[in-house]
C-alpha positions in Angstrom: 1.3 -18.5 -25.3 -1.7 -19.5 -23.1 -2.1 -16.9 -20.4 -5.1 -18.6 -18.8 -4.3 -21.3 -16.3 -7.0 -23.5 -14.8 -5.9 -25.9 -12.1 -5.4 -26.8 -8.5 -4.3 -24.3 -5.9 -1.1 -24.9 -4.0 -1.0 -22.5 -1.0 2.1 -21.4 0.7 2.6 -18.8 3.4 4.9 -15.8 3.8 8.7 -15.5 3.6 9.6 -18.4 1.4 13.3 -18.3 0.5 14.2 -18.9 -3.1 17.2 -20.9 -1.9 16.2 -23.7 0.4 12.5 -23.5 0.4 11.7 -23.1 -3.3 14.8 -24.7 -4.7 18.0 -26.2 -3.1 20.8 -23.7 -3.1 23.2 -26.2 -4.8 21.5 -25.6 -8.1 22.3 -21.9 -8.0 25.9 -22.7 -7.0 26.1 -25.2 -9.9 24.4 -22.7 -12.3 21.9 -25.3 -13.4 19.3 -23.6 -15.7 17.5 -26.6 -17.3 13.9 -26.6 -16.0 13.8 -30.4 -16.5 16.6 -30.9 -14.2 15.3 -28.5 -11.6 11.6 -29.5 -11.5 12.0 -32.6 -9.3 13.4 -30.4 -6.5 10.7 -27.7 -6.6 9.5 -26.6 -3.2 11.5 -29.5 -1.6 12.4 -27.4 1.4 8.7 -27.2 2.5 7.1 -30.3 0.8 9.6 -32.8 -0.6 6.7 -34.6 -2.4 5.4 -31.4 -4.1 6.8 -32.2 -7.5 4.9 -35.5 -7.6 1.6 -33.8 -6.7 1.3 -31.0 -9.2 0.0 -30.9 -12.8 0.5 -28.4 -15.6 -1.9 -25.5 -15.2 -1.9 -25.6 -11.4 -1.1 -22.4 -9.5 1.2 -21.7 -6.6 -0.5 -19.0 -4.4 1.9 -17.5 -1.8 1.8 -14.7 0.8 4.3 -12.0 1.2 8.0 -12.0 0.1 7.8 -15.1 -2.1 11.3 -16.0 -3.3 13.1 -13.8 -0.7 16.9 -13.9 -0.3 19.5 -14.0 -3.0 17.8 -13.5 -6.4 18.5 -16.8 -8.1 16.5 -17.9 -11.1 16.5 -21.6 -10.5 13.3 -21.7 -8.4 11.4 -19.9 -11.1 12.7 -22.2 -13.8 11.5 -25.2 -11.7 8.0 -23.7 -11.6 8.2 -23.1 -15.3 9.3 -26.7 -15.8 6.1 -28.0 -14.2 4.0 -25.6 -16.2 2.7 -23.9 -13.1 1.6 -20.3 -12.6 2.3 -18.1 -9.6 0.1 -15.6 -7.7 1.8 -13.9 -4.7 0.9 -11.1 -2.3 4.5 -9.8 -2.8 7.7 -10.8 -4.5 11.0 -9.1 -3.7 12.5 -7.0 -6.6 15.3 -9.4 -7.6 13.0 -12.4 -7.7 10.4 -10.3 -9.6 13.1 -9.7 -12.3 14.0 -13.5 -12.3 10.3 -14.6 -12.7 10.2 -12.4 -15.9 13.7 -13.6 -17.0 12.5 -17.2 -16.7 9.4 -16.5 -18.8 7.1 -17.4 -15.9 3.4 -16.2 -16.0 2.8 -14.6 -12.6 0.9 -11.9 -10.7 2.2 -10.0 -7.7 0.8 -7.2 -5.6 -2.2 -9.5 -4.9 -3.0 -8.3 -1.4 -5.0 -10.7 0.6 -5.0 -13.4 -2.0 -3.8 -16.1 0.4 -6.9 -15.6 2.4 -9.1 -16.4 -0.6 -7.6 -19.8 -1.2 -6.8 -23.2 0.3 -4.7 -25.9 -1.2 -6.9 -28.1 -3.5 -9.2 -25.3 -4.5 -9.9 -25.0 -8.2 -8.6 -21.8 -9.7 -8.7 -20.0 -13.0 -6.3 -17.2 -13.5 -5.8 -14.9 -16.6 -2.2 -13.7 -16.1 -2.6 -11.3 -19.1 -5.6 -9.4 -17.6 -5.1 -10.1 -13.9 -8.6 -11.8 -13.5 -8.5 -14.3 -10.6 -11.2 -16.8 -9.9 -11.5 -19.3 -7.1 -14.1 -21.7 -8.6 -14.4 -23.8 -5.4 -15.3 -20.8 -3.2 -17.0 -18.6 -5.8 -14.5 -15.8 -5.3 -13.4 -13.4 -8.1 -10.9 -10.6 -7.9 -9.2 -8.3 -10.3 -5.5 -7.8 -9.8 -3.1 -5.5 -11.6 -1.4 -7.5 -14.4 2.1 -7.0 -15.4 3.0 -4.1 -17.7 2.6 -5.2 -21.4 6.4 -4.8 -22.0 7.1 -7.3 -19.3 4.4 -9.6 -20.6 6.1 -9.4 -24.0 9.3 -10.8 -22.4 7.4 -13.6 -20.8 5.5 -14.4 -24.0 8.8 -14.6 -25.9 10.0 -17.2 -23.4 12.1 -15.1 -21.0 15.1 -12.7 -21.3 17.2 -14.9 -23.5 14.5 -15.8 -26.0 13.4 -12.1 -26.0 17.0 -11.0 -26.7 17.4 -13.5 -29.5 14.2 -12.3 -31.0 15.4 -8.7 -30.9 18.7 -9.5 -32.4 17.1 -11.5 -35.2 14.9 -8.4 -36.0 18.0 -6.2 -36.1 19.8 -8.6 -38.4 16.7 -8.6 -40.7 16.8 -4.9 -41.0 13.6 -4.3 -38.9 15.4 -2.1 -36.3 12.2 0.0 -35.7 10.5 -2.8 -33.9 13.5 -4.4 -32.1 
């Protein structure tokens, strides 16, 4: 897995709801989990043309409470479907878990990060180490990366892939590392 993303910044403010802003609620109600189905609707509540503007490696930078509301995974799967990373000042607990469950590289607890960027800036983020660089504005910051155990779940591809990996190890008799 590549933990280093280099791409354009897509800046969003505070209090983006997972349902409505990040992803239409209907996909949670329909229990849609395919990132390819979800990605055309990503951020449609705030910028309907967003899915047509982004490229793999780009980074969403958000303020406080990114993904607030009911903790549905669909918005994070939509981000993953585009190959984007996420850096946020804060993410509510349920959405934090779902970003990990989706296998999405992200950083949170990045106080003041939204003041360091504007949409269109060139960014380079190492999600494994927490290194943040705004190449356009010559700003570097060091943020706390996720715990290595959580990174291992993301690297495996999310909760389901991680569980399947652990079950396969148990079946092969390698219970000590499962």
